[in-house]
MARSELUM-367234 format. One line per 8 residues: for each residue y, z negated, x negated of N, C-alpha, C. Coordinates in steps of 0.2 Angstrom, whole numbers, plus 5000, padded with zeros to 4 digits. Atoms other than C-alpha are relative to their C-alpha. Layout:
# residues N
Y:Z:X:Y:Z:X:Y:Z:X | ...
***
This chain:
# residues 257
4994:5000:4996:5000:5000:5000:5006:5000:4996 | 4994:5000:5004:5014:5006:4989:5006:5003:5003 | 4995:4998:4996:5025:5011:5003:5000:4996:5007 | 5000:5003:4994:5031:5003:5019:5001:5004:5006 | 4998:4995:4994:5035:5018:5029:4995:5001:5005 | 5005:5000:4994:5027:5018:5046:4995:4994:5000 | 5005:5006:5000:5018:5002:5042:5003:4995:5005 | 4998:5005:4996:5018:4988:5055:5000:4993:4997
4999:5006:5004:5025:4972:5048:5002:4995:5005 | 4998:5006:4996:5027:4955:5056:5003:4995:4995 | 4997:5005:5004:5040:4943:5049:5002:4994:5005 | 4998:5006:4996:5041:4925:5056:5006:4997:4997 | 4993:5003:5002:5057:4915:5055:5005:5005:4998 | 4996:4994:5001:5066:4932:5056:5007:5000:5002 | 4994:5000:4997:5081:4927:5065:5006:4998:4995 | 4995:5002:5004:5091:4920:5050:4997:5000:4993
5002:5002:5007:5090:4917:5031:4996:5005:4997 | 5004:4995:5004:5076:4924:5021:4996:5005:5005 | 5003:4995:4995:5067:4931:5036:5004:5005:5002 | 4996:4994:4998:5081:4941:5042:5001:5005:4994 | 4999:4995:5005:5084:4948:5025:4993:5004:4998 | 5007:4996:5001:5065:4953:5023:5000:5005:5006 | 5001:4995:4994:5065:4961:5041:5005:5006:4999 | 4995:4995:5001:5081:4971:5037:4998:5005:4994
5002:4996:5006:5074:4976:5020:4994:5005:5002 | 5006:4996:4997:5057:4982:5028:5002:5005:5004 | 4998:4995:4995:5066:4991:5042:5003:5006:4996 | 4996:4995:5004:5077:5000:5029:4995:5004:4996 | 5005:4996:5004:5061:5006:5020:4995:5004:5005 | 5004:4995:4995:5054:5014:5036:4994:4996:5003 | 5005:5003:4996:5043:5000:5042:5002:4998:5007 | 4999:5002:4993:5041:4995:5060:4999:4992:5000
5000:5007:5002:5045:4977:5060:5001:4995:5007 | 5000:5005:4994:5041:4963:5073:5003:4994:4997 | 4996:5005:5003:5054:4950:5070:4999:4994:5005 | 5002:5006:4995:5048:4933:5077:5004:4994:4998 | 4996:5006:5001:5058:4917:5079:5001:4996:5006 | 4999:5005:4994:5063:4903:5091:5006:5002:5004 | 4994:4999:4996:5080:4909:5096:5001:5008:5001 | 5000:4993:4998:5081:4925:5106:5007:5004:4998
4994:4997:5002:5100:4928:5102:5000:5003:4993 | 5000:4998:5007:5097:4928:5083:4995:5006:4999 | 5005:4994:5001:5082:4940:5085:5003:5006:5002 | 4997:4994:4997:5092:4952:5096:5005:5003:4995 | 4995:4998:5005:5106:4952:5082:4996:5004:4994 | 5004:4997:5006:5093:4956:5068:4997:5007:5002 | 5002:4993:4997:5085:4970:5079:5005:5005:5000 | 4994:4996:4999:5102:4977:5083:5002:5003:4993
4997:4998:5006:5107:4977:5065:4995:5005:4996 | 5005:4995:5002:5090:4986:5060:5001:5007:5003 | 5000:4994:4996:5092:4999:5073:5006:5004:4999 | 4994:4997:5002:5110:5002:5068:4999:5004:4994 | 5002:4997:5007:5103:5007:5051:4995:5005:5001 | 5006:4995:4999:5090:5019:5059:4994:4997:4999 | 5007:5003:5001:5076:5006:5057:4997:4999:5007 | 5004:5002:4994:5063:5001:5070:4998:4993:5000
5001:5007:5000:5062:4983:5075:4999:4998:5007 | 5001:5003:4993:5057:4972:5090:5000:4993:4999 | 5000:5007:5000:5060:4954:5093:4995:4996:5004 | 5004:5004:4997:5048:4941:5098:5002:4992:5000 | 4998:5007:5000:5054:4924:5104:4994:4995:5001 | 5006:5004:4999:5040:4911:5101:5000:4995:4994 | 5001:5006:5004:5035:4895:5092:4993:5002:4996 | 5005:4998:5004:5023:4900:5078:4994:4994:5000
5005:5005:4999:5013:4883:5081:4996:5001:5007 | 5004:4999:4994:5008:4890:5098:4995:5006:4999 | 5005:4995:5001:4992:4899:5096:5000:5006:5004 | 5000:4995:4995:4992:4908:5112:5006:5005:4999 | 4994:4995:5001:5010:4915:5109:4999:5004:4994 | 5001:4996:5006:5005:4921:5092:4996:5005:5001 | 5005:4995:4998:4990:4930:5098:5003:5005:5004 | 4997:4995:4995:5000:4938:5112:5005:5005:4996
4996:4996:5004:5013:4944:5099:4996:5005:4996 | 5004:4995:5004:5000:4952:5088:4997:5005:5004 | 5003:4995:4996:4992:4960:5102:5005:5005:5003 | 4995:4995:4998:5008:4968:5108:5002:5004:4994 | 4999:4996:5005:5012:4974:5091:4995:5005:4999 | 5006:4995:5001:4995:4982:5089:5000:5005:5005 | 5000:4995:4994:4997:4990:5106:5006:5005:4999 | 4994:4996:5001:5014:4997:5101:5000:5005:4994
4999:4996:5006:5012:5002:5083:4994:5000:4996 | 5006:5000:5003:4994:5000:5078:4999:4993:4996 | 5002:5006:5004:4986:4987:5066:5005:4997:4996 | 4995:5003:5004:4997:4974:5057:4998:5001:4993 | 5001:4998:5007:4998:4980:5039:5003:4994:4995 | 4997:5005:5004:5009:4966:5032:5002:4994:5005 | 4998:5006:4997:5012:4948:5038:5004:4996:4995 | 4996:5004:5004:5026:4938:5031:5001:4993:5003
5000:5007:4997:5024:4919:5035:5006:4997:4997 | 4994:5003:5003:5042:4913:5033:5003:4995:5004 | 4997:5005:4996:5045:4902:5048:4999:4993:4997 | 5000:5006:5003:5050:4885:5043:5006:4996:5002 | 4994:5004:4998:5061:4870:5047:5000:4994:4996 | 4999:5006:5003:5067:4854:5040:5004:4995:5004 | 4996:5005:4996:5075:4838:5047:5005:4996:4995 | 4995:5004:5004:5090:4827:5041:4997:4995:4996
5004:5005:5003:5078:4813:5037:4996:5003:4994 | 5005:4998:5006:5069:4814:5020:4996:4995:4998 | 5004:5006:5002:5062:4797:5016:4994:4999:5004 | 5006:5002:4997:5045:4791:5021:5001:4996:5006 | 4998:5005:4994:5052:4777:5032:5005:5003:5005 | 4995:4997:4996:5066:4787:5039:4998:5005:5005 | 5002:4994:4996:5057:4802:5045:4995:4997:5005 | 5003:5002:4995:5050:4799:5062:4993:5003:5001
5007:4997:4999:5031:4802:5067:5001:5007:5003 | 4999:4993:4996:5038:4816:5079:5002:5005:4995 | 4998:4995:5005:5047:4824:5065:4995:5002:4995 | 5006:4999:5005:5032:4823:5053:4996:5005:5003 | 5005:4996:4997:5021:4831:5066:5003:5007:5001 | 4996:4994:4999:5034:4845:5070:5000:5004:4994 | 4999:4997:5006:5037:4849:5052:4993:5003:4997 | 5007:4998:5002:5018:4851:5048:4998:5006:5005
5002:4995:4995:5015:4861:5064:5004:5007:4999 | 4996:4994:5001:5029:4874:5060:4998:5003:4993 | 5000:4998:5007:5028:4875:5041:4993:5002:4998 | 5007:4999:5002:5009:4874:5039:4996:5003:5005 | 5005:4997:4995:4999:4876:5055:5002:5007:5002 | 4998:4994:4998:5010:4890:5060:4998:5006:4996 | 5002:4995:5005:5006:4900:5044:4993:5001:5001 | 5007:4999:5000:4988:4897:5046:4998:5004:5007
5001:4996:4993:4988:4903:5065:5002:5007:5000 | 4998:4994:5000:4998:4918:5061:4995:5005:4996 | 5004:4997:5004:4987:4923:5047:4993:5001:5003 | 5006:4999:4996:4972:4920:5058:5000:5006:5005 | 4999:4995:4995:4979:4932:5071:4999:5007:4997 | 5000:4993:5003:4980:4947:5059:4994:5001:4996 | 5005:4999:5005:4966:4943:5047:4994:5004:5002 | 5006:4996:4998:4951:4950:5057:5001:5007:4999
4999:4993:5001:4959:4967:5058:5001:5002:4993 | 4999:4998:5007:4964:4967:5040:4993:5001:4996 | 5007:5000:5004:4946:4963:5034:4996:5006:5003 | 5004:4994:4997:4939:4976:5046:5002:5007:4997 | 4998:4994:5003:4950:4989:5039:5000:5000:4992 | 5000:5001:5007:4949:4982:5021:5007:5002:4997 | 4993:5000:5003:4968:4982:5018:5004:4996:5004 | 4995:5004:4997:4983:4972:5022:5003:4995:4995
4997:5004:5004:4995:4960:5014:5003:4994:5004 | 4997:5006:4997:4999:4942:5019:5004:4996:4995 | 4996:5004:5005:5014:4934:5010:5002:4994:5004 | 4998:5006:4998:5017:4916:5013:5006:4997:4996 | 4994:5002:5004:5035:4910:5009:5000:4992:5000 | 5001:5007:5000:5033:4892:5003:5007:4997:4997 | 4994:5003:5003:5045:4882:4992:4998:4997:4993 | 5002:5003:5007:5046:4875:4974:4999:4993:5001
5002:5007:4998:5045:4858:4983:4993:4999:5000 | 5007:5000:5000:5027:4862:4985:4997:4998:4993 | 5002:5001:5007:5026:4861:4966:5003:4994:4997 | 4996:5005:5002:5039:4848:4963:5003:4996:5006 | 4997:5004:4994:5041:4836:4978:5005:4995:4998 | 4995:5006:5002:5056:4824:4979:5004:4999:5006 | 4995:5001:4995:5070:4818:4990:5004:5006:5002 | 4997:4995:4998:5078:4834:4990:4997:5004:5006
5003:4996:4995:5065:4842:5001:4998:4995:5006 | 5003:5004:4995:5058:4827:5010:4993:4999:5000 | 5007:5002:5000:5041:4819:5013:4996:5005:5004 | 5005:4996:4996:5034:4830:5027:5001:5007:4998 | 4999:4993:5002:5042:4846:5021:4997:5002:4994 | 5003:4999:5006:5036:4845:5004:4992:5000:5000 | 5008:5001:4998:5018:4840:5010:4998:5006:5003 | 5002:4994:4996:5018:4855:5022:5000:5006:4996
4999:4994:5004:5024:4867:5009:4994:5000:4995 | 5006:5000:5004:5010:4861:4997:4994:5002:5003 | 5006:4998:4996:4998:4864:5011:5000:5008:5000 | 4999:4993:5000:5005:4882:5012:4997:5003:4993 | 5002:4997:5007:5002:4885:4993:4992:4999:5000 | 5007:5001:5000:4984:4877:4995:4997:5005:5005 | 5003:4995:4995:4980:4888:5010:5000:5007:4997 | 5000:4993:5003:4986:4904:5001:4994:5000:4994
5005:5000:5005:4975:4899:4986:4993:5001:5003 | 5007:4999:4997:4960:4897:4998:4999:5007:5003 | 5000:4993:4997:4964:4913:5007:4998:5005:4995 | 5001:4995:5005:4964:4923:4991:4993:4999:4997 | 5007:5001:5002:4947:4915:4986:4996:5003:5006 | 5004:4998:4994:4940:4919:5004:5000:5008:5000 | 4999:4993:5000:4946:4937:5002:4999:5004:4994 | 5000:4997:5007:4942:4940:4984:4995:5006:4999
5005:4994:5000:4928:4953:4988:5003:5005:5005 | 4997:4995:4996:4940:4963:4999:5006:5002:4997 | 4994:4997:5002:4956:4973:4997:5006:4997:5004 | 4995:5004:4996:4966:4961:5008:5003:4995:4995 | 4997:5004:5005:4979:4952:4998:5004:4994:5003 | 4997:5006:4998:4986:4935:5000:5005:4997:4994 | 4995:5001:5005:5002:4930:4990:5004:4994:5003 | 4995:5005:4999:5013:4914:4990:5006:5001:4996
4994:4999:5004:5031:4915:4985:5004:4993:5001 | 4997:5006:5000:5039:4898:4981:5007:5000:4997 | 4993:5000:5003:5058:4899:4980:5003:4993:4999 | 4996:5006:5001:5070:4886:4973:5005:5000:5005 | 4994:5001:4995:5087:4883:4981:5002:5007:5002 | 4997:4994:4997:5092:4897:4993:5005:4999:5005 | 4994:5001:4996:5108:4899:5002:4998:5002:5007 | 5001:4998:4993:5102:4898:5020:5002:4994:5004
4998:5005:4995:5106:4888:5036:4997:4993:4999 | 5004:5006:5001:5093:4875:5032:5003:4995:4996 | 4996:5004:5004:5105:4868:5019:5004:4995:5004 | 4996:5005:4996:5115:4860:5033:4997:4994:5002 | 5004:5006:4998:5101:4848:5037:4999:4995:4994 | 5000:5005:5005:5103:4840:5020:5004:4994:5002 | 4995:5006:4999:5110:4822:5020:5007:5001:4998 | 4993:4998:5002:5125:4829:5011:4999:5007:4998
5000:4993:5002:5126:4848:5012:5004:5002:4994 | 4997:4998:5006:5130:4857:4996:5007:5004:5002 | 4994:4996:4999:5148:4864:4994:4999:5007:4998 | 5000:4993:5001:5153:4882:4992:4999:5002:4993 | 5001:4999:5007:5153:4881:4973:4993:4999:4999 | 5007:5001:5001:5135:4874:4973:4996:5006:5003 | 5004:4994:4997:5129:4888:4985:5001:5006:4996 | 4998:4994:5004:5137:4901:4974:4995:5001:4994
5005:5000:5005:5124:4897:4961:4993:5001:5002 | 5007:4999:4997:5109:4898:4972:4997:5007:5001 | 5003:4994:4998:5097:4912:4975:5003:5002:5007 | 4998:4998:4994:5102:4922:4990:4994:5003:5004 | 5005:4998:4996:5091:4927:5005:4997:5007:4997 | 5002:4994:5003:5091:4945:4998:4996:5000:4994 | 5004:5000:5006:5084:4940:4982:4993:4998:5001 | 5007:5002:4998:5069:4932:4990:4997:5006:5003
5003:4994:4996:5067:4948:5001:4997:5005:4995 | 5002:4996:5005:5066:4958:4985:4993:4998:4997 | 5006:5003:5002:5052:4947:4979:4994:5002:5005 | 5005:4999:4994:5043:4949:4996:4998:5008:5000 | 5002:4993:5000:5044:4968:4995:4996:5002:4994 | 5004:4998:5006:5038:4969:4978:4992:4998:5001 | 5007:5002:4999:5022:4959:4983:4997:5005:5005 | 5002:4996:4994:5020:4970:4998:4999:5008:4998
5000:4993:5002:5022:4987:4989:4997:5002:4993 | 5004:4999:5006:5012:4985:4973:4994:5005:5002 | 5006:4996:4998:4997:4998:4973:4995:4995:5002 | 5005:5004:4997:4982:4992:4983:4995:4996:4995 | 5005:5003:5005:4972:4988:4967:5003:4994:4997 | 4996:5005:5003:4985:4975:4962:5003:4995:5005 | 4998:5005:4996:4990:4959:4969:5004:4994:4996 | 4996:5005:5002:5003:4945:4966:4997:4994:5004
5003:5006:4996:4994:4928:4970:5005:4995:5001 | 4995:5005:5000:5009:4917:4966:5006:5002:4997 | 4994:4998:5004:5027:4919:4962:5005:4994:5002 | 4995:5005:4999:5040:4906:4959:5007:5003:4998 | 4994:4997:5001:5058:4912:4961:5006:4994:5001 | 4995:5005:5000:5072:4900:4956:5007:5003:4998 | 4993:4998:5003:5091:4901:4952:5000:4999:4993 | 4999:5000:5007:5095:4905:4934:5003:4993:4998
4997:5006:5002:5106:4890:4933:4998:4995:5004 | 5003:5006:4997:5098:4874:4938:5005:4994:5000 | 4994:5005:4999:5111:4861:4945:4997:4993:5001 | 5002:5006:4998:5110:4843:4947:5002:4998:5007 | 4998:5001:4993:5109:4840:4966:4998:4993:5002 | 5002:5006:4998:5104:4822:4966:5005:4996:5004 | 4995:5004:4995:5120:4816:4974:5000:5002:5007 | 5001:4998:4993:5116:4826:4989:4994:4997:5004
5006:5003:4996:5100:4816:4993:4999:4993:4999 | 5001:5007:5001:5102:4799:4986:5002:4996:5006 | 4998:5004:4994:5102:4786:5000:5005:4995:4999 | 4996:5005:5001:5115:4774:5003:4997:4993:4999 | 5004:5007:5001:5111:4756:4997:4997:4997:5006 | 5003:5003:4994:5099:4748:5008:4997:5004:5006 | 5002:4995:4994:5095:4763:5019:4996:5005:4998 | 5004:4994:5001:5081:4775:5019:5003:5006:5002
4997:4994:4998:5085:4793:5019:4995:5005:5003
***
């Protein structure tokens, strides 16, 4: 799969940030892109932007942790465009609470459901067809917090992303005798809306040093468009300049964050 033209691609978390950048890049390369996310207005805006540039896209408002909704989306995509060639599991969220005591049980369950369970469910929905055709690419967008957890990312987010990396490694092993590819990309700081949920959101100067969504989109496209004989199993993409962000996550004295 060294071209995306005419390929059916699914991008979750496609309404903003990295997902939006991936969806627009894919559409610009001639792919037919299913843009999935929770907010219909954001999806409509991405679809309109893709179509304005002569691309093909369709929005699907859903929760990736809802198995039935995921299966329904994939069935609709296949009915319209044929088998899914590329899945980009990008959907993710975080919460303002980062510490173990501060993060509520409900927040922990929700973070794991969207960031980890959702990725597995989406992969499961497309995997059978990919194995049957002996082709396809699954790219899981994780985080460098999966490799270096800490207060910056928070207890549940880091654990869920570590699970995504582990799941990708398992999937690559499960598929090792096929031509179906599984890749995980672990970005460092990226200038996306999720930054607003940090206890102390970074300022404009800090954001200017971060990776941009388009940078991660280029990494995703690279993984998807290598010749079928070649795969990227894991990629870590970080800002060139690593800054001290400890002041943004340190709790106030006596209070968990």
